[in-house]
A tleap script that builds the chain and sets N, CA, C and O, in Angstrom:
source leaprc.protein.ff14SB
mol = sequence {
  NALA GLY GLY VAL GLY GLU PHE GLU ALA GLY
  ILE SER LYS ASN GLY GLN THR ARG GLU HIE
  ALA LEU LEU ALA PHE THR LEU GLY VAL LYS
  GLN LEU ILE VAL GLY VAL ASN LYS MET ASP
  SER THR GLU PRO PRO TYR SER GLN ALA ARG
  PHE GLU GLU ILE THR LYS GLU VAL SER ALA
  TYR ILE LYS LYS ILE GLY TYR ASN PRO ALA
  SER VAL ALA PHE VAL PRO ILE SER GLY TRP
  HIE GLY ASP ASN MET LEU GLU PRO SER THR
  ASN MET GLY TRP PHE LYS GLY TRP CLYS
}
set mol.1.N position { 0.839 -1.188 0.000 }
set mol.1.CA position { 0.000 0.000 0.000 }
set mol.1.C position { 0.879 1.244 0.000 }
set mol.1.O position { 1.872 1.314 0.723 }
set mol.2.N position { 0.513 2.204 -0.799 }
set mol.2.CA position { 1.316 3.402 -0.949 }
set mol.2.C position { 1.117 4.430 0.138 }
set mol.2.O position { 1.889 5.385 0.224 }
set mol.3.N position { 0.096 4.263 0.980 }
set mol.3.CA position { -0.192 5.241 2.023 }
set mol.3.C position { 0.960 5.420 2.996 }
set mol.3.O position { 1.786 4.524 3.171 }
set mol.4.N position { 1.004 6.576 3.620 }
set mol.4.CA position { 2.070 6.905 4.563 }
set mol.4.C position { 2.123 5.868 5.680 }
set mol.4.O position { 1.143 5.675 6.399 }
set mol.5.N position { 3.263 5.204 5.825 }
set mol.5.CA position { 3.466 4.211 6.872 }
set mol.5.C position { 2.986 2.809 6.524 }
set mol.5.O position { 3.445 1.840 7.129 }
set mol.6.N position { 2.083 2.678 5.576 }
set mol.6.CA position { 1.528 1.362 5.248 }
set mol.6.C position { 2.533 0.477 4.524 }
set mol.6.O position { 2.667 -0.706 4.836 }
set mol.7.N position { 3.236 1.052 3.560 }
set mol.7.CA position { 4.256 0.267 2.859 }
set mol.7.C position { 5.340 -0.171 3.830 }
set mol.7.O position { 5.782 -1.319 3.804 }
set mol.8.N position { 5.763 0.744 4.679 }
set mol.8.CA position { 6.828 0.437 5.634 }
set mol.8.C position { 6.441 -0.728 6.543 }
set mol.8.O position { 7.285 -1.558 6.882 }
set mol.9.N position { 5.180 -0.794 6.937 }
set mol.9.CA position { 4.708 -1.912 7.766 }
set mol.9.C position { 4.737 -3.215 6.971 }
set mol.9.O position { 5.110 -4.257 7.509 }
set mol.10.N position { 4.353 -3.168 5.718 }
set mol.10.CA position { 4.299 -4.368 4.895 }
set mol.10.C position { 5.655 -4.932 4.532 }
set mol.10.O position { 5.808 -6.143 4.371 }
set mol.11.N position { 6.654 -4.047 4.399 }
set mol.11.CA position { 7.986 -4.491 3.979 }
set mol.11.C position { 8.892 -4.734 5.188 }
set mol.11.O position { 10.028 -5.180 5.027 }
set mol.12.N position { 8.402 -4.447 6.393 }
set mol.12.CA position { 9.204 -4.667 7.601 }
set mol.12.C position { 9.508 -6.152 7.763 }
set mol.12.O position { 8.946 -6.985 7.053 }
set mol.13.N position { 10.386 -6.480 8.685 }
set mol.13.CA position { 10.875 -7.852 8.843 }
set mol.13.C position { 9.762 -8.899 8.870 }
set mol.13.O position { 9.901 -9.951 8.246 }
set mol.14.N position { 8.681 -8.640 9.566 }
set mol.14.CA position { 7.579 -9.600 9.658 }
set mol.14.C position { 6.344 -9.160 8.863 }
set mol.14.O position { 5.235 -9.628 9.124 }
set mol.15.N position { 6.537 -8.272 7.906 }
set mol.15.CA position { 5.421 -7.724 7.145 }
set mol.15.C position { 4.851 -8.680 6.110 }
set mol.15.O position { 5.526 -9.605 5.659 }
set mol.16.N position { 3.594 -8.441 5.740 }
set mol.16.CA position { 2.901 -9.309 4.788 }
set mol.16.C position { 3.471 -9.228 3.377 }
set mol.16.O position { 3.437 -10.217 2.644 }
set mol.17.N position { 3.989 -8.078 2.985 }
set mol.17.CA position { 4.566 -7.967 1.644 }
set mol.17.C position { 5.713 -8.952 1.490 }
set mol.17.O position { 5.781 -9.687 0.506 }
set mol.18.N position { 6.605 -8.964 2.458 }
set mol.18.CA position { 7.731 -9.907 2.437 }
set mol.18.C position { 7.229 -11.349 2.480 }
set mol.18.O position { 7.676 -12.200 1.712 }
set mol.19.N position { 6.306 -11.601 3.379 }
set mol.19.CA position { 5.785 -12.957 3.563 }
set mol.19.C position { 5.139 -13.487 2.284 }
set mol.19.O position { 5.380 -14.631 1.897 }
set mol.20.N position { 4.329 -12.672 1.633 }
set mol.20.CA position { 3.634 -13.108 0.424 }
set mol.20.C position { 4.599 -13.324 -0.738 }
set mol.20.O position { 4.439 -14.273 -1.505 }
set mol.21.N position { 5.593 -12.459 -0.873 }
set mol.21.CA position { 6.575 -12.622 -1.951 }
set mol.21.C position { 7.383 -13.897 -1.750 }
set mol.21.O position { 7.602 -14.651 -2.698 }
set mol.22.N position { 7.824 -14.138 -0.530 }
set mol.22.CA position { 8.601 -15.342 -0.237 }
set mol.22.C position { 7.756 -16.599 -0.436 }
set mol.22.O position { 8.229 -17.587 -0.998 }
set mol.23.N position { 6.523 -16.559 0.019 }
set mol.23.CA position { 5.619 -17.693 -0.144 }
set mol.23.C position { 5.378 -17.987 -1.630 }
set mol.23.O position { 5.396 -19.146 -2.045 }
set mol.24.N position { 5.155 -16.953 -2.417 }
set mol.24.CA position { 4.934 -17.133 -3.857 }
set mol.24.C position { 6.147 -17.796 -4.501 }
set mol.24.O position { 6.000 -18.725 -5.296 }
set mol.25.N position { 7.338 -17.325 -4.162 }
set mol.25.CA position { 8.553 -17.904 -4.747 }
set mol.25.C position { 8.729 -19.354 -4.305 }
set mol.25.O position { 9.061 -20.224 -5.111 }
set mol.26.N position { 8.506 -19.600 -3.026 }
set mol.26.CA position { 8.650 -20.951 -2.477 }
set mol.26.C position { 7.676 -21.931 -3.131 }
set mol.26.O position { 8.005 -23.099 -3.334 }
set mol.27.N position { 6.483 -21.451 -3.456 }
set mol.27.CA position { 5.469 -22.301 -4.086 }
set mol.27.C position { 5.662 -22.443 -5.597 }
set mol.27.O position { 4.886 -23.124 -6.266 }
set mol.28.N position { 6.697 -21.799 -6.125 }
set mol.28.CA position { 7.013 -21.951 -7.538 }
set mol.28.C position { 6.363 -20.959 -8.476 }
set mol.28.O position { 6.360 -21.172 -9.689 }
set mol.29.N position { 5.812 -19.881 -7.948 }
set mol.29.CA position { 5.221 -18.852 -8.802 }
set mol.29.C position { 6.354 -18.178 -9.574 }
set mol.29.O position { 7.271 -17.615 -8.976 }
set mol.30.N position { 6.287 -18.238 -10.903 }
set mol.30.CA position { 7.362 -17.711 -11.749 }
set mol.30.C position { 7.119 -16.276 -12.194 }
set mol.30.O position { 8.068 -15.514 -12.379 }
set mol.31.N position { 5.865 -15.906 -12.366 }
set mol.31.CA position { 5.541 -14.559 -12.823 }
set mol.31.C position { 4.861 -13.795 -11.698 }
set mol.31.O position { 4.014 -14.327 -10.981 }
set mol.32.N position { 5.252 -12.540 -11.562 }
set mol.32.CA position { 4.746 -11.727 -10.463 }
set mol.32.C position { 4.308 -10.368 -10.989 }
set mol.32.O position { 4.986 -9.765 -11.821 }
set mol.33.N position { 3.183 -9.898 -10.504 }
set mol.33.CA position { 2.730 -8.534 -10.748 }
set mol.33.C position { 2.555 -7.904 -9.377 }
set mol.33.O position { 1.861 -8.451 -8.520 }
set mol.34.N position { 3.180 -6.762 -9.173 }
set mol.34.CA position { 3.074 -6.062 -7.895 }
set mol.34.C position { 2.173 -4.850 -8.093 }
set mol.34.O position { 2.525 -3.914 -8.811 }
set mol.35.N position { 1.013 -4.877 -7.454 }
set mol.35.CA position { 0.105 -3.738 -7.480 }
set mol.35.C position { 0.386 -2.859 -6.275 }
set mol.35.O position { 0.208 -3.283 -5.133 }
set mol.36.N position { 0.824 -1.632 -6.530 }
set mol.36.CA position { 1.068 -0.683 -5.443 }
set mol.36.C position { -0.252 0.046 -5.216 }
set mol.36.O position { -0.580 1.000 -5.922 }
set mol.37.N position { -1.007 -0.422 -4.212 }
set mol.37.CA position { -2.362 0.061 -3.965 }
set mol.37.C position { -2.360 1.350 -3.131 }
set mol.37.O position { -1.336 1.772 -2.594 }
set mol.38.N position { -3.526 1.942 -3.050 }
set mol.38.CA position { -3.778 3.151 -2.258 }
set mol.38.C position { -2.937 4.337 -2.719 }
set mol.38.O position { -2.508 5.157 -1.907 }
set mol.39.N position { -2.704 4.421 -4.023 }
set mol.39.CA position { -1.949 5.558 -4.550 }
set mol.39.C position { -2.684 6.873 -4.312 }
set mol.39.O position { -2.069 7.939 -4.324 }
set mol.40.N position { -3.993 6.802 -4.097 }
set mol.40.CA position { -4.769 7.998 -3.772 }
set mol.40.C position { -4.457 8.511 -2.368 }
set mol.40.O position { -4.802 9.642 -2.027 }
set mol.41.N position { -3.800 7.674 -1.548 }
set mol.41.CA position { -3.477 8.050 -0.165 }
set mol.41.C position { -2.036 8.504 0.015 }
set mol.41.O position { -1.604 8.757 1.140 }
set mol.42.N position { -1.284 8.610 -1.083 }
set mol.42.CA position { 0.101 9.068 -0.951 }
set mol.42.C position { 0.107 10.570 -0.703 }
set mol.42.O position { -0.919 11.237 -0.831 }
set mol.43.N position { 1.266 11.088 -0.349 }
set mol.43.CA position { 1.389 12.527 -0.092 }
set mol.43.C position { 2.440 13.103 -1.021 }
set mol.43.O position { 3.624 12.860 -0.792 }
set mol.44.N position { 2.086 13.841 -2.041 }
set mol.44.CA position { 0.735 14.204 -2.473 }
set mol.44.C position { 0.029 13.003 -3.115 }
set mol.44.O position { 0.681 12.009 -3.433 }
set mol.45.N position { -1.272 13.080 -3.306 }
set mol.45.CA position { -1.987 11.959 -3.925 }
set mol.45.C position { -1.413 11.597 -5.299 }
set mol.45.O position { -1.045 12.468 -6.087 }
set mol.46.N position { -1.350 10.306 -5.561 }
set mol.46.CA position { -0.872 9.760 -6.834 }
set mol.46.C position { 0.583 10.149 -7.118 }
set mol.46.O position { 0.936 10.495 -8.245 }
set mol.47.N position { 1.406 10.087 -6.090 }
set mol.47.CA position { 2.799 10.524 -6.174 }
set mol.47.C position { 3.684 9.543 -6.949 }
set mol.47.O position { 3.820 8.379 -6.572 }
set mol.48.N position { 4.274 10.028 -8.023 }
set mol.48.CA position { 5.208 9.220 -8.800 }
set mol.48.C position { 6.444 8.889 -7.967 }
set mol.48.O position { 6.962 7.774 -8.040 }
set mol.49.N position { 6.918 9.850 -7.179 }
set mol.49.CA position { 8.102 9.623 -6.342 }
set mol.49.C position { 7.855 8.501 -5.332 }
set mol.49.O position { 8.734 7.672 -5.099 }
set mol.50.N position { 6.670 8.473 -4.736 }
set mol.50.CA position { 6.343 7.418 -3.767 }
set mol.50.C position { 6.277 6.058 -4.465 }
set mol.50.O position { 6.768 5.064 -3.929 }
set mol.51.N position { 5.680 6.008 -5.646 }
set mol.51.CA position { 5.622 4.766 -6.413 }
set mol.51.C position { 7.034 4.266 -6.728 }
set mol.51.O position { 7.320 3.079 -6.578 }
set mol.52.N position { 7.903 5.158 -7.158 }
set mol.52.CA position { 9.276 4.776 -7.498 }
set mol.52.C position { 10.051 4.315 -6.268 }
set mol.52.O position { 10.855 3.386 -6.354 }
set mol.53.N position { 9.818 4.955 -5.129 }
set mol.53.CA position { 10.464 4.551 -3.873 }
set mol.53.C position { 10.051 3.121 -3.498 }
set mol.53.O position { 10.894 2.299 -3.139 }
set mol.54.N position { 8.764 2.841 -3.583 }
set mol.54.CA position { 8.252 1.512 -3.243 }
set mol.54.C position { 8.766 0.474 -4.237 }
set mol.54.O position { 9.172 -0.617 -3.838 }
set mol.55.N position { 8.751 0.803 -5.515 }
set mol.55.CA position { 9.252 -0.109 -6.547 }
set mol.55.C position { 10.711 -0.466 -6.288 }
set mol.55.O position { 11.100 -1.628 -6.409 }
set mol.56.N position { 11.509 0.521 -5.936 }
set mol.56.CA position { 12.940 0.296 -5.675 }
set mol.56.C position { 13.141 -0.646 -4.487 }
set mol.56.O position { 13.933 -1.584 -4.566 }
set mol.57.N position { 12.431 -0.401 -3.398 }
set mol.57.CA position { 12.595 -1.231 -2.198 }
set mol.57.C position { 12.083 -2.653 -2.399 }
set mol.57.O position { 12.731 -3.609 -1.974 }
set mol.58.N position { 10.934 -2.802 -3.040 }
set mol.58.CA position { 10.390 -4.140 -3.276 }
set mol.58.C position { 11.281 -4.898 -4.265 }
set mol.58.O position { 11.498 -6.099 -4.106 }
set mol.59.N position { 11.791 -4.212 -5.270 }
set mol.59.CA position { 12.700 -4.843 -6.233 }
set mol.59.C position { 13.920 -5.424 -5.536 }
set mol.59.O position { 14.336 -6.542 -5.838 }
set mol.60.N position { 14.494 -4.672 -4.606 }
set mol.60.CA position { 15.671 -5.150 -3.868 }
set mol.60.C position { 15.333 -6.399 -3.064 }
set mol.60.O position { 16.131 -7.335 -3.011 }
set mol.61.N position { 14.165 -6.424 -2.440 }
set mol.61.CA position { 13.780 -7.585 -1.638 }
set mol.61.C position { 13.499 -8.811 -2.508 }
set mol.61.O position { 13.982 -9.903 -2.211 }
set mol.62.N position { 12.728 -8.639 -3.568 }
set mol.62.CA position { 12.383 -9.815 -4.379 }
set mol.62.C position { 13.611 -10.376 -5.094 }
set mol.62.O position { 13.661 -11.567 -5.402 }
set mol.63.N position { 14.589 -9.530 -5.356 }
set mol.63.CA position { 15.841 -10.019 -5.948 }
set mol.63.C position { 16.555 -10.943 -4.965 }
set mol.63.O position { 17.106 -11.971 -5.360 }
set mol.64.N position { 16.544 -10.577 -3.684 }
set mol.64.CA position { 17.188 -11.392 -2.642 }
set mol.64.C position { 16.567 -12.780 -2.542 }
set mol.64.O position { 17.263 -13.751 -2.248 }
set mol.65.N position { 15.260 -12.881 -2.786 }
set mol.65.CA position { 14.615 -14.192 -2.635 }
set mol.65.C position { 14.625 -15.014 -3.918 }
set mol.65.O position { 14.250 -16.186 -3.903 }
set mol.66.N position { 15.052 -14.407 -5.038 }
set mol.66.CA position { 15.215 -15.190 -6.255 }
set mol.66.C position { 14.510 -14.707 -7.500 }
set mol.66.O position { 14.698 -15.285 -8.570 }
set mol.67.N position { 13.701 -13.662 -7.397 }
set mol.67.CA position { 13.038 -13.125 -8.584 }
set mol.67.C position { 13.978 -12.176 -9.325 }
set mol.67.O position { 14.891 -11.598 -8.736 }
set mol.68.N position { 13.737 -12.027 -10.625 }
set mol.68.CA position { 14.442 -11.032 -11.424 }
set mol.68.C position { 13.536 -9.802 -11.485 }
set mol.68.O position { 12.515 -9.831 -12.172 }
set mol.69.N position { 13.887 -8.721 -10.782 }
set mol.69.CA position { 13.009 -7.542 -10.740 }
set mol.69.C position { 12.674 -6.969 -12.118 }
set mol.69.O position { 11.617 -6.364 -12.297 }
set mol.70.N position { 13.566 -7.155 -13.088 }
set mol.70.CA position { 13.311 -6.630 -14.435 }
set mol.70.C position { 12.134 -7.334 -15.108 }
set mol.70.O position { 11.543 -6.798 -16.045 }
set mol.71.N position { 11.795 -8.530 -14.634 }
set mol.71.CA position { 10.679 -9.269 -15.239 }
set mol.71.C position { 9.397 -9.177 -14.410 }
set mol.71.O position { 8.410 -9.849 -14.711 }
set mol.72.N position { 9.414 -8.353 -13.379 }
set mol.72.CA position { 8.244 -8.178 -12.511 }
set mol.72.C position { 7.544 -6.869 -12.874 }
set mol.72.O position { 8.180 -5.817 -12.952 }
set mol.73.N position { 6.242 -6.941 -13.093 }
set mol.73.CA position { 5.460 -5.748 -13.418 }
set mol.73.C position { 5.036 -5.045 -12.133 }
set mol.73.O position { 4.451 -5.667 -11.246 }
set mol.74.N position { 5.330 -3.758 -12.032 }
set mol.74.CA position { 4.887 -2.921 -10.922 }
set mol.74.C position { 3.841 -1.963 -11.479 }
set mol.74.O position { 4.099 -1.257 -12.454 }
set mol.75.N position { 2.655 -1.938 -10.858 }
set mol.75.CA position { 1.556 -1.115 -11.355 }
set mol.75.C position { 0.980 -0.283 -10.212 }
set mol.75.O position { 0.550 -0.843 -9.204 }
set mol.76.N position { 0.963 1.051 -10.351 }
set mol.76.CA position { 0.345 1.893 -9.325 }
set mol.76.C position { -1.173 1.842 -9.484 }
set mol.76.O position { -1.695 2.075 -10.574 }
set mol.77.N position { -1.879 1.537 -8.394 }
set mol.77.CA position { -3.336 1.410 -8.473 }
set mol.77.C position { -4.021 2.084 -7.280 }
set mol.77.O position { -3.389 2.384 -6.267 }
set mol.78.N position { -5.295 2.306 -7.423 }
set mol.78.CA position { -6.159 2.672 -6.304 }
set mol.78.C position { -7.404 1.816 -6.450 }
set mol.78.O position { -8.259 2.081 -7.294 }
set mol.79.N position { -7.498 0.786 -5.620 }
set mol.79.CA position { -8.662 -0.088 -5.662 }
set mol.79.C position { -9.941 0.652 -5.316 }
set mol.79.O position { -11.001 0.366 -5.872 }
set mol.80.N position { -9.842 1.598 -4.402 }
set mol.80.CA position { -11.009 2.351 -3.950 }
set mol.80.C position { -11.615 3.172 -5.087 }
set mol.80.O position { -12.832 3.205 -5.268 }
set mol.81.N position { -10.735 3.838 -5.855 }
set mol.81.CA position { -11.207 4.696 -6.947 }
set mol.81.C position { -11.179 3.998 -8.307 }
set mol.81.O position { -11.693 4.536 -9.288 }
set mol.82.N position { -10.584 2.809 -8.373 }
set mol.82.CA position { -10.516 2.064 -9.625 }
set mol.82.C position { -9.397 2.501 -10.561 }
set mol.82.O position { -9.367 2.097 -11.723 }
set mol.83.N position { -8.480 3.318 -10.066 }
set mol.83.CA position { -7.382 3.805 -10.905 }
set mol.83.C position { -6.471 2.669 -11.362 }
set mol.83.O position { -5.980 1.886 -10.549 }
set mol.84.N position { -6.255 2.593 -12.671 }
set mol.84.CA position { -5.385 1.588 -13.308 }
set mol.84.C position { -5.837 0.152 -13.048 }
set mol.84.O position { -5.038 -0.778 -13.159 }
set mol.85.N position { -7.086 -0.031 -12.709 }
set mol.85.CA position { -7.599 -1.377 -12.468 }
set mol.85.C position { -8.085 -2.015 -13.778 }
set mol.85.O position { -7.732 -3.155 -14.079 }
set mol.86.N position { -8.875 -1.298 -14.538 }
set mol.86.CA position { -9.404 -1.820 -15.799 }
set mol.86.C position { -8.916 -1.028 -17.005 }
set mol.86.O position { -8.844 -1.549 -18.118 }
set mol.87.N position { -8.590 0.209 -16.773 }
set mol.87.CA position { -8.104 1.067 -17.855 }
set mol.87.C position { -7.141 2.095 -17.271 }
set mol.87.O position { -7.164 2.348 -16.066 }
set mol.88.N position { -6.296 2.689 -18.113 }
set mol.88.CA position { -5.326 3.672 -17.614 }
set mol.88.C position { -6.013 4.823 -16.879 }
set mol.88.O position { -7.096 5.268 -17.257 }
set mol.89.N position { -5.357 5.288 -15.826 }
set mol.89.CA position { -5.911 6.353 -14.993 }
set mol.89.C position { -5.361 7.714 -15.397 }
set mol.89.O position { -4.162 7.864 -15.631 }
set mol.90.N position { -6.239 8.695 -15.476 }
set mol.90.CA position { -5.792 10.057 -15.752 }
set mol.90.C position { -5.102 10.655 -14.529 }
set mol.90.O position { -4.382 11.647 -14.646 }
set mol.91.N position { -5.318 10.055 -13.347 }
set mol.91.CA position { -4.666 10.550 -12.129 }
set mol.91.C position { -3.182 10.197 -12.077 }
set mol.91.O position { -2.421 10.792 -11.314 }
set mol.92.N position { -2.777 9.225 -12.894 }
set mol.92.CA position { -1.370 8.814 -12.917 }
set mol.92.C position { -0.872 8.801 -14.354 }
set mol.92.O position { -0.381 7.787 -14.851 }
set mol.93.N position { -1.008 9.942 -15.008 }
set mol.93.CA position { -0.577 10.081 -16.394 }
set mol.93.C position { 0.905 9.813 -16.577 }
set mol.93.O position { 1.354 9.503 -17.680 }
set mol.94.N position { 1.658 9.931 -15.503 }
set mol.94.CA position { 3.101 9.656 -15.547 }
set mol.94.C position { 3.396 8.169 -15.731 }
set mol.94.O position { 4.500 7.816 -16.146 }
set mol.95.N position { 2.431 7.281 -15.431 }
set mol.95.CA position { 2.655 5.840 -15.578 }
set mol.95.C position { 2.356 5.437 -17.015 }
set mol.95.O position { 1.220 5.542 -17.477 }
set mol.96.N position { 3.379 4.978 -17.709 }
set mol.96.CA position { 3.245 4.636 -19.132 }
set mol.96.C position { 3.131 3.135 -19.365 }
set mol.96.O position { 3.220 2.675 -20.503 }
set mol.97.N position { 2.936 2.378 -18.305 }
set mol.97.CA position { 2.819 0.933 -18.441 }
set mol.97.C position { 4.118 0.236 -18.094 }
set mol.97.O position { 5.148 0.866 -17.856 }
set mol.98.N position { 4.037 -1.059 -18.074 }
set mol.98.CA position { 5.195 -1.866 -17.713 }
set mol.98.C position { 6.006 -2.153 -18.956 }
set mol.98.O position { 5.451 -2.399 -20.027 }
set mol.99.N position { 7.329 -2.121 -18.812 }
set mol.99.CA position { 8.223 -2.390 -19.950 }
set mol.99.C position { 8.811 -3.766 -19.821 }
set mol.99.O position { 9.591 -4.187 -20.677 }
savepdb mol mol.pdb
quit
């Protein structure tokens, strides 16, 4: 979650983000898509800098457990508002898709 403090809790030593990524790798999941949710709750809302910060930190962690971060899709979303869920969001015009 992109909200203030939420990502930090998820990526902490016992956080669910770490746990879910490790579990997925252990179970043999080869392809991963990381949805960075609650982008509407970032400061400022829909912050590209916050998305990039989260992408960088999660990439470093998933690399340690065995994933290739270059092959993992990171997508900024807001489940509450539906941003980038079914179609591109005008609130995150800076996001040009996954390469």
